[in-house]
C-alpha positions in Angstrom: 1.5 4.9 -39.1 0.2 2.0 -37.0 2.6 0.2 -34.9 1.2 -3.1 -35.6 1.9 -5.4 -37.1 5.4 -5.0 -36.4 8.1 -5.3 -39.0 10.5 -7.2 -36.4 10.6 -10.0 -33.8 10.8 -8.5 -30.3 13.6 -9.4 -27.9 12.5 -12.0 -25.2 12.6 -11.0 -21.7 13.8 -13.1 -18.5 10.1 -13.4 -17.7 8.8 -14.2 -21.2 11.5 -16.8 -21.3 10.5 -18.4 -18.0 6.8 -18.7 -18.8 6.4 -20.3 -22.2 4.5 -23.7 -21.3 1.1 -24.6 -22.2 -0.4 -22.6 -19.4 1.2 -19.1 -20.3 -1.5 -18.2 -22.9 1.0 -17.9 -25.6 -1.0 -17.9 -29.1 -4.4 -18.0 -27.1 -7.0 -17.8 -30.0 -4.5 -16.9 -32.4 -6.3 -18.5 -35.3 -9.8 -17.8 -34.0 -11.7 -14.8 -35.1 -13.3 -12.5 -32.3 -17.0 -12.3 -31.8 -19.0 -9.7 -33.8 -20.4 -8.2 -30.4 -19.0 -7.3 -27.0 -20.4 -5.4 -24.3 -17.1 -4.3 -23.3 -14.0 -4.5 -25.5 -10.5 -3.9 -23.8 -7.8 -3.2 -26.3 -4.3 -4.3 -24.9 -3.3 -7.5 -23.2 -0.7 -6.3 -20.9 -0.8 -6.0 -17.1 -3.5 -3.2 -17.5 -5.7 -5.1 -19.6 -5.3 -8.2 -17.4 -5.9 -6.6 -14.4 -9.1 -4.7 -15.6 -10.3 -8.0 -17.0 -9.9 -9.6 -13.4 -11.9 -6.8 -11.6 -14.6 -6.8 -14.6 -15.3 -10.6 -14.2 -15.9 -10.7 -10.3 -19.4 -11.5 -9.2 -21.5 -8.3 -9.0 -18.9 -6.3 -11.1 -19.8 -4.4 -14.1 -18.9 -7.5 -16.5 -21.1 -9.9 -14.5 -23.6 -11.4 -16.9 -21.9 -9.4 -19.9 -19.7 -10.3 -22.8 -16.3 -9.0 -22.2 -13.6 -9.2 -24.8 -9.9 -8.6 -24.8 -7.9 -8.0 -28.0 -4.2 -8.0 -28.0 -1.9 -7.0 -31.0 0.5 -9.8 -30.1 0.4 -12.2 -26.9 -0.5 -11.6 -23.4 2.0 -9.6 -21.7 4.2 -9.3 -24.7 5.0 -5.6 -24.3 6.4 -3.7 -21.4 4.4 -5.6 -18.7 6.3 -8.8 -19.5 9.6 -6.8 -19.8 9.9 -4.8 -16.9 11.8 -5.2 -13.6 9.0 -7.1 -11.8 9.3 -4.7 -9.0 6.4 -3.8 -6.6 8.4 -0.6 -5.4 6.2 2.1 -4.1 7.8 5.6 -4.2 8.0 7.6 -1.0 10.0 11.0 -0.3 11.6 11.3 -3.7 8.2 10.7 -5.6 6.4 13.3 -3.3 9.2 15.9 -3.7 8.7 15.3 -7.9 5.1 15.7 -7.6 5.1 19.2 -5.8 7.6 20.8 -8.4 6.2 22.7 -11.5 6.8 21.2 -15.0 8.7 19.8 -16.4 10.0 18.3 -13.1 6.6 17.5 -11.8 2.9 18.5 -12.0 2.8 21.0 -9.0 0.3 19.0 -7.1 -0.8 20.2 -3.6 1.1 18.7 -0.6 -2.1 17.0 0.1 -2.8 15.4 -3.1 1.0 14.5 -3.6 0.8 12.5 -0.3 -2.4 10.9 -1.5 -0.5 9.8 -4.7 2.1 8.3 -2.8 -0.1 6.5 -0.6 -1.8 5.2 -3.6 1.2 3.2 -4.7 1.5 1.6 -1.4 -2.2 0.7 -1.5 -1.7 -0.8 -4.8 1.1 -3.0 -3.5 -1.2 -4.1 -0.6 -4.1 -4.6 -3.2 -2.3 -7.1 -5.4 -0.8 -8.9 -2.6 -4.1 -9.5 -1.2 -5.5 -10.8 -4.5 -2.6 -12.9 -4.9 -2.9 -14.6 -1.5 -6.7 -14.7 -1.8 -6.6 -16.5 -5.3 -3.9 -18.9 -4.1 -1.4 -18.0 -6.9 1.5 -16.8 -4.6 3.8 -19.7 -5.7 2.7 -19.4 -9.5 3.7 -15.6 -9.6 6.7 -15.8 -7.4 5.6 -13.1 -5.1 8.2 -12.0 -2.6 7.5 -9.3 0.1 10.3 -7.5 2.0 12.1 -4.3 1.8 13.5 -1.9 -0.8 17.1 -0.6 -0.3 17.2 2.9 -1.6 20.9 3.9 -1.8 22.3 7.5 -1.9 25.9 8.6 -2.6 27.4 11.5 -0.8 26.1 14.1 -3.2 22.5 12.8 -2.8 22.4 12.3 1.0 21.5 15.5 2.2 18.7 16.7 -0.2 17.3 13.2 0.0 17.0 13.3 3.7 15.4 16.8 3.2 12.9 15.2 1.0 12.5 12.4 3.4 11.8 14.5 6.5 9.2 16.9 4.3 7.4 13.7 3.1 7.0 12.3 6.7 5.9 15.6 8.2 3.3 16.0 5.4 2.1 12.4 6.0 1.6 13.5 9.7 -0.1 16.7 8.7 -2.8 15.0 6.7 -3.5 12.2 9.2 -1.7 9.3 7.6 -0.1 6.7 9.9 3.6 6.9 11.1 5.8 5.0 8.9 7.4 3.0 11.4 8.4 0.5 8.7 10.4 2.9 6.8 13.9 3.3 8.1 16.6 5.8 7.4 20.2 5.0 8.0 22.7 7.9 7.7 25.7 6.3 9.2 27.8 5.5 6.2 29.5 2.4 7.6 26.2 1.1 8.6 24.6 2.0 5.3 27.4 0.3 3.6 27.0 -2.9 5.8 23.2 -3.2 5.2 23.3 -2.2 1.3 26.6 -3.8 0.4 27.0 -0.9 -1.9 30.3 0.8 -2.6 30.7 4.5 -1.7 27.2 4.7 -0.2 26.4 7.8 2.3 22.7 6.8 3.5 20.0 4.5 2.7 16.2 4.3 3.0 14.6 0.8 3.6 10.7 0.9 3.0 8.4 -1.9 2.2 8.4 -3.4 -1.4 8.1 -6.5 -3.3 8.6 -8.3 -6.4 6.7 -10.7 -8.7 7.2 -12.7 -11.9 5.4 -10.2 -14.1 4.7 -12.3 -17.0 3.2 -15.0 -14.9 1.4 -12.5 -12.8 -0.2 -10.8 -16.2 -1.1 -14.3 -17.3 -2.6 -15.6 -13.9 -5.0 -12.5 -13.8 -6.0 -13.1 -17.4 -6.5 -16.8 -16.5 -8.6 -16.0 -13.6 -10.9 -13.8 -15.8 -11.2 -16.7 -18.2 -12.3 -19.0 -15.6 -14.9 -16.6 -14.1 -18.5 -18.0 -14.1 -19.8 -14.5 -13.9 -18.9 -13.3 -17.4 -18.7 -14.5 -20.9 -15.0 -13.4 -21.3 -12.5 -14.3 -23.9 -9.1 -13.2 -25.3 -7.9 -13.0 -28.7 -4.3 -12.6 -29.4 -2.4 -11.5 -32.4 -5.4 -9.4 -33.2 -4.4 -5.9 -33.7 -6.9 -2.9 -33.9 -6.8 -0.9 -37.1 -9.8 1.5 -36.7 -12.3 2.4 -34.0 -15.4 4.6 -35.3 -18.5 5.6 -33.7 -21.2 3.2 -34.5 -24.7 4.7 -36.0 -26.4 2.4 -33.6 -24.5 3.7 -30.5 -21.2 2.2 -29.1 -18.2 1.5 -31.4 -17.1 -0.3 -34.5 -13.8 -1.7 -33.9 -12.0 -3.2 -37.1 -9.4 -5.8 -36.3 -7.1 -7.8 -38.4 -9.4 -10.7 -37.8 -12.7 -9.2 -38.2 -15.0 -6.4 -36.8 -16.5 -5.9 -33.4 -19.4 -4.0 -32.5 -18.9 -2.9 -28.9 -21.0 -0.9 -26.3 -17.9 0.2 -24.7 -14.3 0.2 -25.4 -11.5 0.7 -22.8 -7.8 1.3 -24.4 -5.1 -0.3 -22.2 -2.4 0.6 -24.8 0.0 2.6 -22.7 3.1 3.5 -25.0 1.0 3.0 -28.4 -1.7 5.6 -26.9 -0.6 8.1 -29.7 -1.6 5.7 -32.4 -5.1 5.9 -31.4 -5.7 9.8 -31.6 -5.1 12.2 -34.3 -2.1 14.3 -34.5 -3.9 17.6 -33.7 -5.5 16.0 -30.5 -3.7 16.4 -27.1 -3.8 12.7 -26.2 -1.6 12.1 -29.4 1.4 13.9 -27.7 0.5 13.6 -23.7 1.7 10.0 -23.6 4.7 9.0 -25.6 6.9 5.8 -25.8 10.1 5.5 -23.8 12.7 3.0 -24.7 14.6 1.3 -21.9 17.0 -1.9 -21.4 17.1 -4.5 -18.7 19.6 -7.5 -18.2 19.5 -10.6 -16.0 22.5 -11.2 -14.1 23.6 -14.6 -12.7 25.6 -13.7 -9.5 28.9 -15.3 -8.5 29.1 -17.5 -5.5 29.8 -14.1 -3.1 26.4 -13.2 -3.9 24.5 -16.6 -4.1 22.9 -18.8 -1.5 22.9 -17.2 2.3 25.0 -14.6 0.6 22.3 -13.5 -1.9 20.8 -10.0 -1.9 18.1 -9.4 0.9 16.4 -6.6 -0.7 15.2 -4.9 -4.0 17.1 -1.8 -4.9 16.7 1.7 -6.2 19.8 3.5 -7.1 21.2 6.8 -8.7 20.2 7.6 -12.3 16.8 5.6 -12.3 18.8 2.1 -11.6 16.9 -0.7 -9.9 17.3 -4.3 -9.3 15.5 -7.1 -8.0 16.7 -10.6 -6.7 14.4 -13.3 -8.4 13.3 -16.3 -6.3 15.8 -18.6 -8.4 19.0 -16.4 -7.8 19.0 -14.3 -10.9 19.2 -10.6 -10.7 17.2 -8.4 -12.8 18.8 -4.9 -13.2 17.5 -1.7 -15.3 18.2 1.8 -15.7 21.1 3.5 -17.6 20.1 5.8 -20.1 20.7 9.0 -18.4 24.4 8.1 -17.5 25.0 7.1 -20.9 23.7 10.1 -22.5 25.6 12.3 -20.2 28.7 10.3 -21.1 28.2 10.9 -24.8 28.1 7.2 -25.2 24.4 7.1 -26.6 22.2 9.4 -28.5 19.2 10.6 -26.5 17.1 9.8 -29.3 17.0 6.2 -28.7 14.6 6.9 -25.8 12.1 7.4 -28.6 12.2 4.1 -30.3 9.3 1.6 -30.6 11.6 -1.3 -31.7 11.9 -3.6 -28.8 13.6 -6.3 -30.8 17.3 -4.6 -30.3 19.5 -3.7 -27.3 22.4 -1.1 -27.6 25.8 -2.8 -27.0 26.9 0.1 -24.9 24.0 -0.2 -22.6 24.2 -3.9 -22.4 27.8 -3.4 -21.3 26.7 -0.6 -18.7 24.1 -3.1 -17.1 26.8 -6.0 -17.4 29.1 -3.9 -15.1 26.6 -2.7 -12.7 26.9 -5.3 -9.8 30.6 -5.5 -10.3 31.2 -2.0 -10.0 28.8 -0.9 -7.4 28.5 -4.1 -4.8 31.3 -4.8 -2.4 32.9 -8.3 -2.9 31.0 -8.9 -6.1 33.7 -11.8 -6.8 35.1 -13.0 -10.1 32.5 -14.3 -12.6 33.0 -17.5 -14.3 31.4 -18.7 -17.4 27.6 -18.7 -17.2 27.7 -15.9 -14.6 27.2 -12.3 -14.9 24.9 -11.0 -17.7 23.2 -13.8 -19.1 20.2 -12.0 -21.1 19.5 -8.6 -22.1 16.3 -7.3 -23.5 14.4 -4.1 -24.3 11.0 -2.8 -23.6 8.9 0.5 -24.3 7.6 2.3 -21.3 5.9 5.8 -21.2 6.7 9.0 -20.4 3.8 11.4 -19.6 3.7 15.1 -19.8 2.3 15.6 -16.2 4.1 12.4 -14.9 0.6 10.8 -13.8 -1.5 7.9 -15.1 -4.3 9.0 -17.4 -7.7 7.2 -16.4 -11.2 7.6 -17.2 -13.7 8.3 -19.9 -12.2 10.0 -23.0 -13.8 13.4 -23.4 -16.4 13.9 -26.2 -16.3 10.2 -27.1 -19.0 8.5 -25.2 -18.3 5.0 -24.2 -14.6 5.2 -24.9 -12.3 4.9 -21.9 -8.6 5.1 -21.5 -6.0 3.7 -18.8 -2.5 4.3 -19.8 0.5 6.5 -19.1 2.1 4.9 -16.2 5.4 6.7 -16.6 7.7 3.8 -15.9 5.9 2.9 -12.7 3.0 0.7 -13.8 3.6 -2.1 -11.1 3.0 0.4 -8.6 -0.2 1.8 -10.0 -2.0 -0.7 -12.4 -3.8 -2.8 -9.8 -5.4 0.0 -8.2 -6.1 1.6 -11.4 -7.8 -1.4 -12.7 -10.0 -1.7 -9.4 -11.0 2.0 -9.7 -11.7 2.0 -13.5 -14.0 -1.2 -13.1 -16.0 0.7 -10.5 -16.2 3.9 -12.6 -17.7 1.6 -15.4 -20.2 0.4 -13.2 -21.2 3.6 -11.5 -20.2 6.3 -13.9 -18.6 8.1 -11.2 -15.0 8.6 -10.0 -14.3 7.2 -6.6 -11.6 9.1 -4.8 -11.3 6.4 -2.2 -10.1 4.1 -4.8 -7.8 6.5 -6.8 -6.5 10.0 -6.6 -8.3 12.7 -8.4 -5.4 13.7 -10.3 -5.2 10.7 -12.3 -8.5 11.4 -13.9 -8.7 12.2 -17.7 -10.2 15.6 -18.1 -10.0 18.1 -21.2 -8.7 20.8 -18.4 -5.9 18.4 -17.5 -4.8 17.9 -20.9 -5.1 21.7 -21.9 -3.0 22.3 -18.7 -0.3 20.2 -19.8 -0.2 21.0 -23.6 2.9 23.0 -23.7 4.7 20.8 -21.2 7.8 18.9 -22.3 7.2 15.2 -22.2 10.2 14.5 -20.1 11.0 12.2 -17.1 11.3 14.0 -13.9 14.2 11.8 -12.5 16.3 13.1 -15.2 16.1 16.5 -13.9 16.3 15.8 -10.2 19.4 13.4 -10.8 21.0 16.3 -12.4 20.2 18.7 -9.4 22.1 16.0 -7.3 25.3 15.7 -9.3 26.9 18.3 -7.1 26.4 18.7 -3.2 24.6 21.8 -2.9 21.9 23.4 -0.6 18.4 22.7 -2.0 18.0 26.4 -2.3 20.5 26.6 -4.8 19.3 23.7 -7.0 16.7 25.2 -9.4 18.5 28.3 -10.5 21.6 26.4 -11.5 20.2 23.3 -13.1 17.4 24.7 -15.1 19.7 25.8 -17.8 21.1 22.3 -18.2 17.7 20.7 -18.1 16.5 23.0 -20.7 19.4 21.9 -23.0 18.2 18.3 -22.2 14.6 19.1 -23.3 16.0 20.8 -26.6 18.0 17.6 -27.3 15.0 15.5 -26.9 12.7 17.6 -29.0 15.2 17.7 -31.7 15.5 14.0 -31.7 11.7 13.6 -31.8 11.5 16.0 -34.7 13.9 13.8 -36.8 11.8 10.9 -35.9 8.5 12.2 -36.5 6.2 10.1 -38.7 5.2 11.6 -41.8 1.8 10.0 -41.9 -0.9 11.3 -39.8 -2.6 7.9 -39.4 -4.5 7.2 -36.1 -6.8 4.4 -35.1 -9.9 6.4 -33.9 -11.9 8.2 -36.7 
């Protein structure tokens, strides 16, 4: 069945709670019907839809002189884009390693393509930084640039260093500049001093950033609305029910507020992609939803003012956190350790219900900083965890974004499947897809070829389990062993985890084979 309208009221994230004024685009055209015709119709008003809107409405772009319409089932930034960690944290060594592995860990890219994919995340960060500066919205979106501190416990230190050295060697082999702005610290005392983490064995410092994700999503949409080059508008609370080929060419899109005839349609629906394709089509199962939780932490005096954290962080078990400009800390992750401890059912990851949070998960995030940072200090009333929320990300069979024209459906395009790494991929994807819409060609200078949506790619991934690679890599690192022994010893445990996931999905499988596209 369709995911919209939802039978619940979604939880409210820190980002959404702090961007609700008259400039936030909440309820924009909520009571207004969309136009009956559009040259380009964008379905989905998250960061992907807003970014694509921005690129399409620039002078000389494909939307110049055309009618571009965006419809959103709820409000702009109401989904994962307004619920994430706000982290611009490009992957490096760990991501490179995953991409080289066969499924289900990675997608067995060549070393050259894997380096290109990792570089694309750095390019994405520089692209959005430039846009924010050029458009004069730095303060509006709370952009911060600095370094990410990736912390490693003792069991992780050696394999992570091996991955780091291999990644640097590959960059050099394929002509990329030396990463002089990336630093490895393997002296435990210095790593502890720099990171302020307990029991840390090594750290990697690398360029990163953070941003108020809901404000950025809103500002990109507002820049599109202000563009003098396109006839652009947004219609919120306008969920799509069916998309069918039109006899006159293009697509007939039925929404809750009227029907739109569109020459081209771009689906920017990420976790809800499966709703748009029949159950027997590969796209129905290639991108699936992934439930997650985050919390806002108000730090005690020992981590405030001059003593505030100086970095964003990546931690064991997919943990991450950022320090907001106002001093709060957004922390996420935690599903895998809770599943391993038997405290939560792995099936919760399949949920589309972002109205709830799980108490055991709330407690884990609430305790994360006190349990892991040296000298965290006592928490008074109003300090510690002050807000928790949930969001629906995606997991993708081959762990890469899915971008481009949908095979055998002329005029229909897809940009989805960010595998929990949307902030490090979406802006480059938006730029590249806008170019493809204009030229009809894929530009490898803008985006790796491995992101392209093709029938061959979907067929290749048909039987891959739809799992997150870090689940496997983290399990490999639970014991300190040489890298040559990892795969044989841990594949059995991973197979058990895949079996658990499939059983949970089977229990929750929808009885109705409803889909949007006829």
